[in-house]
N, C-alpha and C positions, 0 to 999 in steps of 0.2 A: 303694251301700248294701250292708250285710252282714248276712245272715240266718242264724240257726241253725235247722236243722230237727231235731227230736227224734222219731224214728220208728224202730221196731224191725222193721217188716215188711221182709223181704230184698229185695222188688221194688219196693214203693211208696216206700220211703226213697230208694234211688237214682234212681227216676224223678222224684220230686219235686225232688231236687237238680239233675238235668239240665234239667228244664223251667224251673225258675227261673233257672238259669244262662243258658238260651237267652233269657231276659227281661233279661239283663244284670245280674242281682243276683250277688253274691258269697255263695257258700253253703257252710257247714259242715254236715255230717251226723253225728249221734251216735244211738246206739240205746238209751241209758239215761238215767234221770233223773240218777244220780249224775255222769255225764260231762257232762250238760248244765249242771250247777250249776258244775262245774270250769271248763268252757269259758267260761261267762258271766262268771265272776269275773276271767278272763284277758283278754278281748276285749271291746271296747265294741260289741255288737251293736245294730243298728238295729230288729231285730224277731225274735221267736221263734215259730216254728210247732211246736205241742206236742202230741203224742199224749197221751191220758190213760191208756190200758191198756198200760203199760210194765213191763218186768221190774224187780223191786226197787222202787225209788222211783217212785210213780206221777206222772203229769202233775199232778194236783191238788196233791201235795205239793211239786213243784218250783215251781209257781206260788205257792203259799202262802209258801214260803221266800224266794222272790224278793221278794215284796211286804214280808215282814217285814224283809228287808234294805234296804227302801226303793228297790229297783231299779224304775224305772218304764218300763223297756224294753217296748214293746207285745207283748202275748202273744196269739196266735191258736191257741185249741184246735181241732185237727183230729182228730175221733174218731168211732168207731162208736156212742157213747153219745148217743142222739138224742132221749130223752124231754124234755118240758118241764122236769121236775124236774132232769134232767142239765144242761140249758142254764142253768138258774137257778143251779145250785150252781157251775158253772164261772165264770159271770159274777161271782157273789158272792165267789168266792175272788180276783178281781182281774183275770181275763182281760178282754181288751179286745174280742174277738169269738169267735164259736163257729160252726164248720162242720162239718157231719155227713157222714161217709162212707156211701155213695159220693158223690162230688162232681164238679163240672165244673171242669177246670182253669182255664177262663177266668174262672169265679166266684172261685176262690182268687185268681188273679192281681189281680182287681179289688179284692178285700178287702185284699190286701197293700197295693196302691197307696193305698187309703183310710186304712188304718192308719198308713202312713208320712207322711201329711199331717196327722196328729192330734198331733204332738209339740209344738205351740205355735209352731213355726218356720214362717212363711209360705213356701210352696214355689212357686217359680216354675217354670212347665212348660217354658219355654225359657230356658236359661241363656245369659248373654252375657258376653263379655270381649273388648274391642278389636273385631276384625272377626270373631271366632269365635262361633258359636251352636251350642248343643247342645240339641235337643228331647228331653226326657225321656219323652214319650209315644211317639215313633216311633223314638227312639234314632238320629235322623239328626244328623250333624255337618256344619257347613258353615264354610268360611272365604271370606268375602264370599259370592259365588254359587256357589262351588265345593263340591260334595258330597264328603265324605270317608267313605270305607268303613273302619270300625274293627272290629277283633276285640273279643270280649268284655272282655279285659283292657285293651286300649287304650281302650275306652269307658270302663270303671270308672276308669282312671287319669285321664283327662280330666275326667270327672265330678268326681272328688275335687279335682283342681287348680282347677276352676272354682267349686266351693263354698269354696274357700280362697284366693281371689286375693290376692297380694302376701304371703302367709305363707310363711315358710321351713319347708318340710316335710322332716323327716328321713326317712332310708331306713327306720327302724324305724316311724315313724308311717305311712309309705305302706304298708309291709308289713302293719301291723295292720288297715288299712282297706281294702286293695285286693287283697291276695293271700291265699292259702290260709293256714291256721293256721301251718304251719312254713316259709312261704316265705323268711323272713328268713335262713333257714339256708343258703340257695342264693346263693353268691357271684355278683355281677354280674347277677342276674335283674332287678332294678329298673332298673339302669343301661341294660341292653339294651332293656327296654320304653319307657323314657323316649326312647331314641334312635329306636325305631320310631315312636313318637308324633310326635316332632319332625319326622321325615323326611315324614310324611304331612301334618302342618300346614304344612310349608313346601315342599311338592312343586312348587309353581308359583312358587318364588322369594320367597315372602313372608318377612318377618323373623321370627327366633325369638323366641318369647315364654316358653320354658320355660328358665330360666336355671340353671345349676349354681352353687351357692353352696359353695365349697370348704370341706371339713371339716364342713359343716352339712346339705347336702341339695339341694333344688331349690325354685324359686320361679316362679310364674306372674306375670310382670310385663310392662308394655309395653315394646316393643323400644326400645333405646337409639337416638336420632335421630343 
């Protein structure tokens, strides 16, 4: 899952990014409304965490413009504006949730999880493919009974593959959904992490399930017998 955090506070913004990345989300951080609109037009985000009191274009205006463009990405206002009238205004503009600063990070994480379940797609808490399982609550991966320890990027890569089994995924598509904004500019990054993930999935001699499709990308598919 890829999130956009729009927060201009020099400490809170990076702290939010680090905290959400520890929860295995892919997170881009920007500090202005203008940059938020630019990023959102370029990248298919799964959720936006949006401050209201931003320099230049306010969070209210960002939300309004996104909804006018029929962008249905979930929006969570995270703001110090905490009156009932503030909350009503934010929700009426099209926000999906509203959390007041100061806040507990555990509550923010729970609200993010809830919003990501609202997009109309049934979300299975445990993803399964062949003998591989991925628990999206605990972030535990298993192959058979063997527990696999994954880094944040490896988890995100496996999560993306398991949400798109049998599809041929290009490097550009993987970069847009799994890596940072400019990751596709770095040669061989995706190839290296696919190799890391394959090695972990096959560490006990299991057959490979991530196939390279020459000239096209990668495909999660059952091993050839």
